C-alpha positions in Angstrom: -18.0 -34.9 5.6 -14.7 -33.5 6.9 -13.0 -34.9 3.8 -15.5 -33.1 1.5 -15.0 -29.8 3.3 -11.3 -30.1 3.2 -11.4 -30.9 -0.5 -13.7 -27.9 -1.1 -11.2 -25.6 0.8 -8.3 -26.8 -1.3 -10.2 -26.3 -4.6 -11.0 -22.7 -3.4 -7.4 -22.0 -2.5 -6.0 -23.4 -5.7 -8.2 -21.0 -7.8 -6.1 -18.0 -6.6 -2.4 -18.3 -6.1 -0.9 -16.6 -3.1 1.4 -13.8 -4.1 0.3 -13.5 -7.7 -0.8 -9.9 -7.1 2.5 -8.8 -5.5 4.0 -7.6 -8.8 0.9 -5.5 -9.5 1.1 -3.9 -6.0 4.9 -3.4 -6.4 4.2 -1.4 -9.6 1.6 0.5 -7.6 4.3 1.4 -5.0 6.6 2.7 -7.8 3.8 4.8 -9.1 3.0 6.2 -5.6 6.6 7.2 -5.1 6.8 8.8 -8.5 3.6 10.8 -7.9 4.8 11.7 -4.4 8.1 13.1 -5.9 6.0 15.2 -8.4 3.8 16.6 -5.7 0.7 14.9 -7.0 -0.8 14.5 -3.6 -4.4 15.1 -4.5 -4.1 12.6 -7.4 -2.8 9.9 -5.0 -5.9 10.5 -2.9 -8.2 10.5 -6.0 -6.7 7.2 -7.1 -7.0 5.5 -3.7 -9.6 3.0 -2.8 -12.7 3.6 -0.8 -11.0 2.2 2.4 -8.3 5.0 2.2 -11.0 7.6 1.7 -13.0 6.3 4.6 -9.9 6.3 6.9 -9.5 10.1 6.2 -13.2 10.7 6.7 -13.6 11.5 3.0 -11.4 14.5 3.6 -8.6 14.6 1.0 -6.9 17.5 2.8 -5.7 15.0 5.6 -3.9 12.7 3.2 -2.7 15.6 1.1 -1.2 17.3 4.2 0.5 14.1 5.3 2.1 13.4 1.9 3.1 17.1 1.5 5.0 16.9 4.8 6.6 13.6 3.8 7.8 15.2 0.6 8.9 18.5 2.2 10.8 16.9 5.1 12.3 13.8 3.3 12.7 15.0 -0.3 12.8 12.8 -3.3 12.6 9.0 -3.2 16.1 7.6 -3.9 15.5 3.8 -3.4 12.8 1.6 -2.1 13.2 -2.1 -1.4 10.3 -4.4 -0.5 11.0 -6.1 2.9 7.9 -8.0 3.4 4.5 -8.9 2.0 1.4 -10.4 3.6 -1.8 -11.5 1.8 -5.1 -12.1 3.5 -8.4 -13.5 2.3 -11.4 -13.0 4.5 -15.0 -12.2 4.5 -14.1 -8.6 3.9 -12.2 -9.4 0.8 -8.6 -9.7 -0.3 -5.9 -7.5 1.0 -2.2 -7.3 0.3 0.2 -5.5 2.6 3.8 -4.6 1.5 6.5 -3.4 3.7 9.3 -1.2 2.3 12.7 0.2 3.4 12.8 3.4 1.5 15.8 5.9 1.3 14.8 9.5 0.6 17.1 12.5 0.0 17.0 13.5 3.7 16.3 10.3 5.6 15.2 6.7 5.7 11.8 5.4 6.3 9.8 2.3 6.9 6.7 2.3 4.8 3.6 0.0 4.8 1.3 0.0 1.9 -2.1 -1.8 2.3 -3.9 -2.6 -1.0 -7.4 -3.9 -1.6 -7.3 -6.5 -4.3 -10.1 -7.2 -6.8 -9.7 -9.0 -10.1 -6.0 -8.8 -10.0 -6.1 -5.0 -9.7 -5.1 -3.1 -6.6 -6.2 0.1 -4.9 -4.4 1.8 -2.0 -6.4 1.1 1.1 -3.8 2.3 3.7 -0.4 4.0 4.0 1.9 4.2 6.9 5.4 5.8 7.2 7.8 5.7 10.1 10.9 7.9 9.9 12.9 9.8 12.4 13.6 12.4 9.8 9.9 13.4 9.8 10.1 14.3 13.5 13.7 15.8 13.5 13.7 17.7 10.3 
């Protein structure tokens, strides 16, 4: 019985390769930064997944205010390099977390993007930014 369960688990894991959605999420991060640089904060909210919208209580103004402050204090995105990724499959679905070191015009930041994955597409489920320049500028 244990062997049968182990075989079924291996078959389930082999049907989806770990990391195969990372390039899709990386493109989403590039798009996020381009939209941030153009001041398209509401559009970022509109294109986010239901998890992101729930995190803001369905109030777009919270995310728009955060993104506006990031853009106002840090300026345009100059360079963003992925530092890490973590993929999780659980009863709640499939999530992918990417960590970035990002250089903006007026400071550096550590950013974390959480994506909900479905059918090899991603939707932004969470965003976190840590930067001294946000506090000091």
